[in-house]
Structures are given as C-alpha cells and as structure tokens.
VOTOR-965351 format. One record per residue (C-alpha): residue number from 1; x, y, z. Coordinates in steps of 0.001 Angstrom, whole numbers, padded with zeros to 6 digits. Example, Ala and Ser with C-alpha at 12.3 -4.5 7.8 and 13.67 -1.06 7.14 Angstrom:
REC num      xx      yy      zz
REC   1  012300 -004500  007800
REC   2  013670 -001060  007140
This chain:
REC num      xx      yy      zz
REC   1  083964  115913  004914
REC   2  087452  117501  003101
REC   3  088017  120973  001800
REC   4  087204  120532 -001568
REC   5  084209  119345 -001159
REC   6  082982  122048  001288
REC   7  084385  124123 -001673
REC   8  081791  122567 -003936
REC   9  078987  122863 -001654
REC  10  079804  126215 -001307
REC  11  079860  126870 -005023
REC  12  077101  125025 -005980
REC  13  075137  127437 -003530
REC  14  076004  130230 -005438
REC  15  078387  131739 -003328
REC  16  082024  132664 -003506
REC  17  084527  131604 -001014
REC  18  085534  135128  000208
REC  19  082158  135958  000871
REC  20  081991  133120  003797
REC  21  083188  134834  006616
REC  22  085647  133909  009027
REC  23  083079  133821  011800
REC  24  079756  131496  012387
REC  25  076628  133503  010896
REC  26  074235  131787  013213
REC  27  074392  134393  016422
REC  28  077090  131790  018142
REC  29  079345  132522  020536
REC  30  081957  130903  022800
REC  31  081747  130228  026502
REC  32  082832  133877  027224
REC  33  080181  135587  024636
REC  34  082544  136531  022066
REC  35  081880  135597  018065
REC  36  083354  132299  017301
REC  37  085929  131481  014469
REC  38  084891  128527  012205
REC  39  088281  127069  011898
REC  40  088478  127116  015449
REC  41  085298  125626  016971
REC  42  082572  123324  016617
REC  43  082074  121456  013308
REC  44  082811  117798  013530
REC  45  085811  118794  015729
REC  46  083514  119329  018741
REC  47  081317  116002  017967
REC  48  083430  113640  019338
REC  49  082511  114966  023146
REC  50  078962  115698  022348
REC  51  078735  111936  020862
REC  52  080485  110658  023614
REC  53  078409  112023  026275
REC  54  075597  110915  024785
REC  55  077027  107402  024108
REC  56  077762  106824  028063
REC  57  074639  108499  029351
REC  58  072559  106655  027421
REC  59  074819  103406  028380
REC  60  073730  104727  031977
REC  61  069880  104782  030959
REC  62  069403  101527  029134
REC  63  071776  099726  032075
REC  64  068397  100832  034362
REC  65  065910  100640  031435
REC  66  066498  097423  029606
REC  67  066136  095301  032485
REC  68  063850  097370  035042
REC  69  061195  094871  034466
REC  70  062935  091882  035377
REC  71  064170  093736  038508
REC  72  060677  094793  039493
REC  73  059201  091217  038965
REC  74  062165  089186  040230
REC  75  063753  091557  043298
REC  76  060542  093387  044340
REC  77  057937  090754  043867
REC  78  055802  092831  041565
REC  79  053205  091312  039142
REC  80  053558  091434  035086
REC  81  051364  094089  034990
REC  82  052238  096137  037910
REC  83  055985  096287  036621
REC  84  054565  096760  033140
REC  85  053079  099714  034292
REC  86  055495  100977  036709
REC  87  057865  100652  033911
REC  88  055888  102393  031219
REC  89  055057  104997  033840
REC  90  058764  105640  034537
REC  91  059857  106286  031311
REC  92  057185  108208  030498
REC  93  058470  110861  033324
REC  94  061624  110637  031692
REC  95  060747  111924  028374
REC  96  058251  114432  030201
REC  97  060928  116212  032221
REC  98  062309  117603  029175
REC  99  060083  120153  028951
REC 100  061733  121436  032261
REC 101  065041  121043  030963
REC 102  064294  123001  027844
REC 103  062597  126112  029254
REC 104  065449  126608  031545
REC 105  067744  126200  028816
REC 106  065752  128195  026401
REC 107  065112  130705  028873
REC 108  068016  131564  031215
REC 109  070637  129098  031275
REC 110  071081  127766  027461
REC 111  071846  124500  026464
REC 112  075295  123893  027980
REC 113  074566  124969  031372
REC 114  071538  123057  031289
REC 115  073293  119757  030649
REC 116  075803  119902  033075
REC 117  073830  121004  035791
REC 118  071277  118543  035435
REC 119  074032  115469  034357
REC 120  074855  116092  038180
REC 121  071120  115155  039622
REC 122  071200  112113  037063
REC 123  074435  110999  038535
REC 124  073132  111569  042267
REC 125  069921  109428  041154
REC 126  072452  107004  039461
REC 127  074466  106365  043118
REC 128  071305  106397  045034
REC 129  069457  103567  042685
REC 130  072726  101850  043187
REC 131  073061  101857  047023
REC 132  069065  100653  046717
REC 133  070200  097172  045432
REC 134  072571  096543  047880
REC 135  070624  093985  049926
REC 136  069790  092238  046314
REC 137  073608  091906  044694
REC 138  073594  088133  044735
REC 139  071438  086442  041336
REC 140  067938  085671  041791
REC 141  066909  083369  039042
REC 142  063429  081872  039488
REC 143  061927  084610  041620
REC 144  059670  085498  038662
REC 145  056349  085667  039725
REC 146  054205  082458  038232
REC 147  057374  080782  037052
REC 148  058500  079526  040053
REC 149  058708  080109  044121
REC 150  059335  083785  045963
REC 151  060784  081933  048729
REC 152  064629  082453  047507
REC 153  063943  086175  047062
REC 154  064619  088699  050235
REC 155  061519  090978  051043
REC 156  062170  094884  049878
REC 157  061876  097354  053086
REC 158  060509  100705  052900
REC 159  063893  102352  053068
REC 160  065102  100313  050303
REC 161  061702  101004  048160
REC 162  062163  104812  049303
REC 163  066034  104547  047981
REC 164  064840  102892  044486
REC 165  062179  105051  043885
REC 166  064013  108256  044571
REC 167  066618  106819  042736
REC 168  064818  106416  039558
REC 169  062815  109199  039654
REC 170  066116  111462  040278
REC 171  067361  109908  037100
REC 172  064194  110900  035512
REC 173  064595  114710  036517
REC 174  068406  114358  035593
REC 175  067573  113066  032063
REC 176  064728  115855  031746
REC 177  067972  118495  031163
REC 178  069767  116554  029056
REC 179  067994  114967  026710
REC 180  066118  118350  024874
REC 181  069374  120075  024987
REC 182  072215  117722  023813
REC 183  071357  116935  020386
REC 184  070348  120612  019428
REC 185  073644  121602  021065
REC 186  075238  118876  018733
REC 187  073613  120784  016064
REC 188  074451  123946  017342
REC 189  078301  122920  016440
REC 190  077018  123295  012360
REC 191  076592  127211  011058
REC 192  073553  127151  009108
REC 193  074387  130343  007306
REC 194  077254  127855  005965
REC 195  075977  125483  003236
REC 196  078561  123048  003321
REC 197  078580  122853  007606
REC 198  074577  122691  006827
REC 199  074730  119728  005111
REC 200  077158  118253  007781
REC 201  074353  118659  010533
REC 202  072112  116423  008596
REC 203  074610  113881  009072
REC 204  075215  114615  012952
REC 205  071940  113510  013361
REC 206  071985  110160  012101
REC 207  075670  109422  013883
REC 208  074349  110898  017212
REC 209  071307  108377  017086
REC 210  074131  105615  015997
REC 211  075973  106750  019596
REC 212  072563  106504  021436
REC 213  072610  102636  020309
REC 214  076433  101774  021000
REC 215  075544  102978  024532
REC 216  072243  100538  024770
REC 217  074001  097693  022819
REC 218  076552  097215  025799
REC 219  073367  097720  028025
REC 220  071207  095151  026640
REC 221  073982  092645  025976
REC 222  076871  092936  028597
REC 223  074848  095113  031590
REC 224  071819  092886  031517
REC 225  073908  089860  032111
REC 226  075990  090992  034462
REC 227  072592  091990  036030
REC 228  071078  088282  035989
REC 229  073958  086283  036758
REC 230  076320  088204  039100
REC 231  074463  090881  040792
REC 232  072064  094205  040718
REC 233  074696  096169  042732
REC 234  077381  095754  040165
REC 235  074895  095544  037469
REC 236  073658  099341  038286
REC 237  076959  100329  039740
REC 238  078201  100104  036063
REC 239  076155  102175  034522
REC 240  076368  105065  037614
REC 241  080154  104786  036488
REC 242  079913  105374  032849
REC 243  077332  108519  033521
REC 244  080399  109853  035475
REC 245  082251  109437  032411
REC 246  079827  111407  030238
REC 247  079914  114427  032249
REC 248  083976  114243  031695
REC 249  083732  113667  028345
REC 250  081168  116677  028445
REC 251  082983  119280  030204
REC 252  086121  118544  028238
REC 253  084965  119948  025131
REC 254  084097  123606  026578
REC 255  086805  125377  025200
REC 256  085450  124694  021082
REC 257  081861  124576  021498
REC 258  079782  126905  019873
REC 259  077005  128443  022629
REC 260  073912  129939  021397
REC 261  072223  132712  023790
REC 262  069221  131710  025429
REC 263  066274  133834  024017
REC 264  064138  134357  027157
REC 265  061164  132432  028082
REC 266  059429  130639  024860
REC 267  056260  130078  026898
REC 268  055843  134225  028020
REC 269  056145  134846  024453
REC 270  053546  132218  023317
REC 271  051230  133799  026373
REC 272  051527  137326  024796
REC 273  050962  136237  021464
REC 274  047446  135071  023009
REC 275  046545  137610  024948
REC 276  047579  140399  022551
REC 277  045722  138321  019937
REC 278  041995  138269  022401
REC 279  042704  141649  023360
REC 280  042364  142863  019606
REC 281  039679  140303  018953
REC 282  037448  142745  017042
REC 283  040332  144441  015347
REC 284  041010  143978  011565
REC 285  044012  142486  010025
REC 286  045578  144502  007743
REC 287  045963  142477  003693
REC 288  049674  144208  003599
REC 289  051558  141768  005737
REC 290  054459  144987  005832
REC 291  051782  146726  007953
REC 292  052026  144661  010937
REC 293  054252  145390  013399
REC 294  057951  144407  013557
REC 295  061255  146074  014551
REC 296  063538  147840  012032
REC 297  066825  146416  012967
REC 298  068329  143904  011372
REC 299  068091  141560  014167
REC 300  065085  140404  015946
REC 301  064224  141683  019578
REC 302  064151  137824  020586
REC 303  068098  137360  021775
REC 304  069645  134072  019668
REC 305  066670  134568  017079
REC 306  066854  135532  013494
REC 307  063544  137239  012114
REC 308  060605  135281  010314
REC 309  058916  135978  007500
REC 310  055013  136807  007612
REC 311  053110  133738  006533
REC 312  049251  133383  006069
REC 313  048045  130796  007727
REC 314  046316  131531  011162
REC 315  045566  135004  010822
REC 316  044025  135503  013904
REC 317  047195  135395  015303
REC 318  048241  138577  013313
REC 319  046294  140553  015609
REC 320  048701  140328  018195
REC 321  051034  142198  015643
REC 322  048162  144569  014170
REC 323  049374  148025  015122
REC 324  046070  149584  016782
REC 325  044904  153290  016328
REC 326  045604  154090  019866
REC 327  049362  152340  019890
REC 328  049874  154781  016313
REC 329  049145  157656  018207
REC 330  050609  157520  021213
REC 331  053763  155433  019925
REC 332  054171  153430  022413
REC 333  055377  149824  021020
REC 334  056810  148369  024439
REC 335  054019  146150  026007
REC 336  054403  142769  024472
REC 337  050887  142070  025989
REC 338  049248  144329  023648
REC 339  051816  144392  020632
REC 340  053599  141706  019289
REC 341  056561  141480  016585
REC 342  055599  139315  013661
REC 343  058705  137327  013953
REC 344  056853  136366  017909
REC 345  053533  135401  016076
REC 346  055313  133238  013487
REC 347  056971  131422  016448
REC 348  053661  129871  017787
REC 349  052279  129763  014018
REC 350  055628  127140  013712
REC 351  053989  125234  016644
REC 352  051311  125076  015461
REC 353  052051  123765  012027
REC 354  054381  120914  013880
REC 355  051260  119589  015963
REC 356  050057  116921  013393
REC 357  053622  115748  012927
REC 358  054040  115830  016853
REC 359  050492  114070  017191
REC 360  051016  111010  014631
REC 361  054902  109959  016884
REC 362  052636  109388  019883
REC 363  051674  105927  018899
REC 364  054840  105043  017038
REC 365  056349  105667  020504
REC 366  053594  103606  022250
REC 367  055034  100823  020189
REC 368  058218  101221  020669
REC 369  057472  101088  024605
REC 370  056480  097202  024050
REC 371  060586  096312  023747
REC 372  061210  097393  027202
REC 373  057890  095649  028828
REC 374  055668  093003  027131
REC 375  058520  092098  024607
REC 376  060630  091456  027735
REC 377  057556  089380  029593
REC 378  057381  087504  026486
REC 379  060224  086625  026140
REC 380  060885  085201  029618
REC 381  057981  082901  029100
REC 382  059916  081271  026113
REC 383  062857  078945  025496
REC 384  065661  081238  026605
REC 385  068299  078749  026162
REC 386  071449  078299  023981
REC 387  072708  074707  024090
REC 388  072389  072816  027133
REC 389  073426  075220  029822
REC 390  073564  078592  028616
REC 391  070463  080971  029175
REC 392  070190  084603  027297
REC 393  068204  087174  029326
REC 394  064961  087612  027690
REC 395  066394  091688  027690
REC 396  068897  090974  025927
REC 397  067000  090210  022753
REC 398  066496  094129  022749
REC 399  069875  093978  021136
REC 400  068756  093127  018330
REC 401  066488  096228  018165
REC 402  070128  098214  018315
REC 403  072398  095962  016026
REC 404  069351  097203  013699
REC 405  069851  100678  014561
REC 406  073329  100077  013933
REC 407  073746  098489  010525
REC 408  070776  100993  009408
REC 409  072483  103970  010218
REC 410  075566  103914  008049
REC 411  073296  102241  005204
REC 412  071217  105185  005579
REC 413  073684  107909  005675
REC 414  076484  106576  002984
REC 415  073979  104575  000676
REC 416  069887  105310  000949
REC 417  070893  109359  001245
REC 418  073315  109378 -001811
REC 419  071212  107258 -003962
REC 420  068230  109725 -003118
REC 421  069773  112743 -003285
REC 422  070647  111960 -006895
REC 423  066576  110942 -007440
REC 424  064942  113518 -005517
REC 425  067721  116308 -005902
REC 426  067139  117384 -002087
REC 427  070227  117863 -000083
REC 428  069294  115083  002471
REC 429  067849  112433 -000212
REC 430  064194  112457  001842
REC 431  062219  115266  003371
REC 432  062004  114770  006966
REC 433  058087  113734  006610
REC 434  058898  111024  003684
REC 435  061566  109450  006310
REC 436  059184  109415  009335
REC 437  056255  107817  007056
REC 438  058705  104911  005859
REC 439  059283  104506  009774
REC 440  055893  104484  010544
REC 441  055133  101521  007935
REC 442  058200  099885  009276
REC 443  056633  099762  012771
REC 444  053385  098172  011725
REC 445  055255  095356  009986
REC 446  057142  094854  013415
REC 447  054261  095216  015792
REC 448  052132  092846  013649
REC 449  055599  090142  013751
REC 450  055397  090402  017457
REC 451  051827  089451  017262
REC 452  052130  086734  015151
REC 453  054822  085231  017387
REC 454  052415  085421  020547
REC 455  049609  083867  018618
REC 456  052175  080884  017934
REC 457  053538  080736  021719
REC 458  049790  080701  022942
REC 459  048431  078004  020922
REC 460  051808  076115  021846
REC 461  050735  076480  025442
REC 462  047552  075373  024939
REC 463  048305  072196  022852
REC 464  050935  070953  025227
REC 465  048417  072011  028251
REC 466  050884  074404  029969
REC 467  048835  077655  030104
REC 468  048567  077321  034186
REC 469  051873  075443  034485
REC 470  054935  077473  036294
REC 471  057378  076631  032895
REC 472  058343  078156  029666
REC 473  056867  077499  026404
REC 474  059028  075348  024570
REC 475  058986  077405  021767
REC 476  062603  079801  020921
REC 477  063319  083267  021995
REC 478  065100  083832  019038
REC 479  061798  084076  017406
REC 480  061430  087382  018534
REC 481  064597  088769  016127
REC 482  062718  089789  013446
REC 483  060128  092102  015803
REC 484  063090  093831  017112
REC 485  065010  094568  013780
REC 486  062052  095653  012156
REC 487  061461  098106  015140
REC 488  065104  098958  014779
REC 489  065179  099976  011333
REC 490  061899  102046  011760
REC 491  063917  104132  014804
REC 492  066229  105378  012207
REC 493  063729  106532  009845
REC 494  061077  107830  012105
REC 495  062954  108959  015464
REC 496  065868  110785  013553
REC 497  063564  112039  011109
REC 498  061605  113168  013895
REC 499  065310  114980  015645
REC 500  065851  116623  012371
REC 501  062346  117698  011419
REC 502  061674  119584  015032
REC 503  065506  120910  015078
REC 504  065647  122773  011642
REC 505  061342  123916  011790
REC 506  061960  125092  015120
REC 507  062604  128767  015340
REC 508  066148  129756  016842
REC 509  065390  130757  020116
REC 510  062689  127593  020484
REC 511  064936  124704  019232
REC 512  065281  123397  023173
REC 513  061762  123389  023541
REC 514  061253  121898  020254
REC 515  063460  119125  021099
REC 516  061457  118601  024341
REC 517  057931  118798  022632
REC 518  059571  116078  020290
REC 519  060587  113871  023530
REC 520  057023  113856  024652
REC 521  055776  112201  022442
REC 522  057501  109340  023895
REC 523  056544  110273  026953
REC 524  052699  110127  026046
REC 525  053519  106948  024227
REC 526  054832  105273  027581
REC 527  051202  106451  029032
REC 528  049414  105205  026312
REC 529  050902  102080  026579
REC 530  050189  102074  030052
REC 531  046523  102996  029764
REC 532  045725  100326  026919
REC 533  047551  097567  029178
REC 534  045188  098755  032298
REC 535  042130  098816  029731
REC 536  042808  095344  028261
REC 537  043266  094024  031633
REC 538  040470  095357  033210
REC 539  038026  093818  030421
REC 540  039702  090519  029611
REC 541  039320  090052  033640
REC 542  036043  090441  034302
REC 543  034464  087698  035847
REC 544  037365  086305  037400
REC 545  039276  085277  033977
REC 546  043032  085411  033998
REC 547  043091  088101  031514
REC 548  045096  088859  028462
REC 549  048001  089521  030471
REC 550  048382  087142  032723
REC 551  051461  086347  035376
REC 552  052187  083219  033963
C-alpha cells in the first residue's frame, strides 16, 4: 500500500499525520528490547521472511502428510482403517502440541525464540524420518493392501519402525512451536494503533494462508510424484531440505522484526482468577465497575498487554477483582491469588466468549481431515490413468484443494473485500463470524459432493461385480475435483477467518495461546474423524461383514 493510501486511512480515522508517532504504539521492541521505529522495521518489509518461512515449512509438513497414508499402506502394510487412524492421530497431535509452544511463547521465550528453537527439533525429526525410509527408497507400486500382492515389498524392521515414528512425532513436537507463533508473529509486524497498518494486517492473514498453500501445492504434486515414482528416501529428503531453508529464511529477517515481550504464564493468570473468585464466593460484586481493582498506572501489570475495559458478562468472575474489607484495611493488594486486576479477569472472559466459536470449527476440521485419508483411499480405488500410460497418484488430487485456495485468496482479498466494504462499511468487508459462516456452508457442499461420488463408485463396483476384486473401479479420479475445490474455498473463508478472529479478539499477552487454541480445533477434528471411523467400522463389521470402510 502506498504512502498516499496510508495518509488517507489515517485521516479517515480522525488523526492528523503529526499525531502518528515515529515509534510503534503497541509496545513492540527490537531484538535488543529497544523501542522500534516504524519506518525501519516490521510492516510488509518483514513479511517476506515470515511468509517464506511458512511456505517452506508447510512444504516440508505436507511433503510428509499428503502421501503418508500411501506410505503406511504400501510400505508398512497397514490396512486402510489402521493407516487412516494413524494419520489422523498424528495430524491431531501436530495440532495439539501448539499448546506447548504457545505457553512457552506467551510466558517465557516470546514468539521469535520459540519458533527458532522448535524449528531445530522439526528439522531433526525430518532427517530422522528420512533415514527410516532408506530401506524403502525404491518405488513400491502395487503394494496396496487388497489391490495387489505384498510380496514385492520388504518388511519393516523394529529399528525402522522406531526411526519412523520417532521422526514423525518429533515433527509433531516441532510444529507445536511454530504453528501457534508464526501467524501471530507476522501480525505483530503491524501496529494495531496505526489505522493504516491495521488494515494491512487483515490482508496479511490472507497472504499468509496463500503462502501455506504454495508450499502445499508443490508437495501434493511434485513431492508426491517423486515419492511414488522415484523413492521415499528422496521423497522425504526434499521436504527435510526445505525445512532447513525455512530456518534460514526466518533467521534472516531478525534485524527488522518487531517483537512483543512475553507477559508471563497465561495459564497461571487464568488459575489465579478462578481461585480468587471461589475464595470470594460469598462476596458481593459492586454495581459500580470503577470500584473493582485495577492498577492506577497507565499500563497493565501484565507485560506486553494493554488494559482491558470491564464487561458485564460472567459477573461471578468479577469477584476476583472485588476488594474485600480486609484488603481495604490492610492495603495489601499484592497477592494475585486473592485479588486480580480487572484486566486479568477480562482476559478469562474473552476466552469464555470465544469458546462457542472455537467449538464450531471442530466439525469443520473433521471434514477437512478426510482430504488426506478417506479421499485418498477413495481415489486409490478409482481410475487414476491419464491416457494409456501415465497414472496420477491419488494423493495428488489434493492439489485441487490447494489450487482452489490459491485462486480464492486473491479473489477474496482484491475483489470480494473491496466490494463488501462498500456495502457494509466495515474495514475488512465481512466480519470474522460472517466469513467463517460462509466457509462452513461451503464445507457442507464439499463433503456432500464426496458422498455422491462414493455412492456412484460403489454402485459401479456392484454393477460390474468388482466389490471383492483387487482392481480399481472404472470411474475417473477426476470426479473428485469438485469436493476438493469446494473444501478449498471453505478453507479460505473459515480457516483464515478463524486466524483473524483469534488474533484480533485475544488479549495482547495471550495471542500465541489463542492461536494454539484455534489450531487445537484441527487436532480435535482429526481425533473426531478417528473416533467416527473407529465407531463406524466397529458397528458395520459386526457379524463378520466387510464394513463400510473395507480394505478393498
């Protein structure tokens, strides 16, 4: 955005140019802890390093995740149910470990050092995983359980299993320090107190997700093809190399980044509010909110956080900031386990208000989990040929989800948002909740399209008596494109909207934690998918039946 546009936004916000400080107004500092000049740091100038990091890291992650179910079935000889369950469990863990990284970032290390430290673990995991594949470095076509013979595939040794799963879960731990921090760290480069930069921050989330999908596109096409046709050693080695590039990219921007100071443990502050509230259960809350305890200083006692205004919801929690008679007499207000500030109480209230939105995304995540499991297994038993000789890997169809995202991000950012802004008068066109709601509707259409294709495939299998035959059904895999494309559009609305919502609504000193909570929906969605798959299999295989999700 040019300088004239920035000036226009500032003036529209009721400020004069001379009122805008040369320094950031959100408390950000440089790597040495000094106040930072706006013109020399942050903003879009810092974003290429962060977006490059995310692109390379996601290429590494999806280079493993996209085709993992094929590796488990073809090389480790797991059945469809077991392979799908292992993939969703691992992916669920990848999105659960961000709670660890978020707590460390918000409490002690800050986002920058958390990303740097966990990136090292991630890289070690990638290298370990690559080492585990060396005995399987040749192509393994025709080894799918139920569709061919297993005799051509070498058996895995206990050492190889140990290396494989150690590397896999080191990656899960490594991503736990990156995922909750990198989007927030990118958004930290834009000053909330500057109206021009605030608008840019909304655009940043769109291009952040765009970068994710550029990396994912390369993985789901080129990397998957290499894994299926050249070998798993090089197929996993290339993602490991790109993880190394991600670390280099991130560290290269250190001198121009803006940093937010960690504010202490958010979990401790939450517990303090709960304990103080219960201790004062019998105490009445004053009607006048100004009588609730808050420091007289202009800044909050929580490092890296601005003061929060009192709200009327969840008034029981206000007991934690109600000054008791004994505290009035003694003047001692130093024990946060007995008396909390209004800002501290409001932090917990914000988390509680976020909960319904957070819970609604879990089912959406369960739907998205099907793209790397059941959609791939559906594609494996369809006609994957292009022409007379070339066969497309089933996992590569996920590239249409990514292409959909890559197409929709600029359309949303450059066309839909300006149009909606004129209609609604809102800075970002749509509210975050409206954006997520549109995405949820699109996800219903996407999973419905997948169901229609599966009904068609099964009817063809029965009609041609192929139900128990180790051959694919003569139905082109390209009929899967609509389901991938619709879910890609749903991601642009729901997941980017979720990123914006959890960053904007979260307290200053809890942004990594709130980003992690957003990611936990993906984890719980994967676990929900595993649970549904397990229950459906258990019910439909009673009496010796093949079940709805059979290995053939």
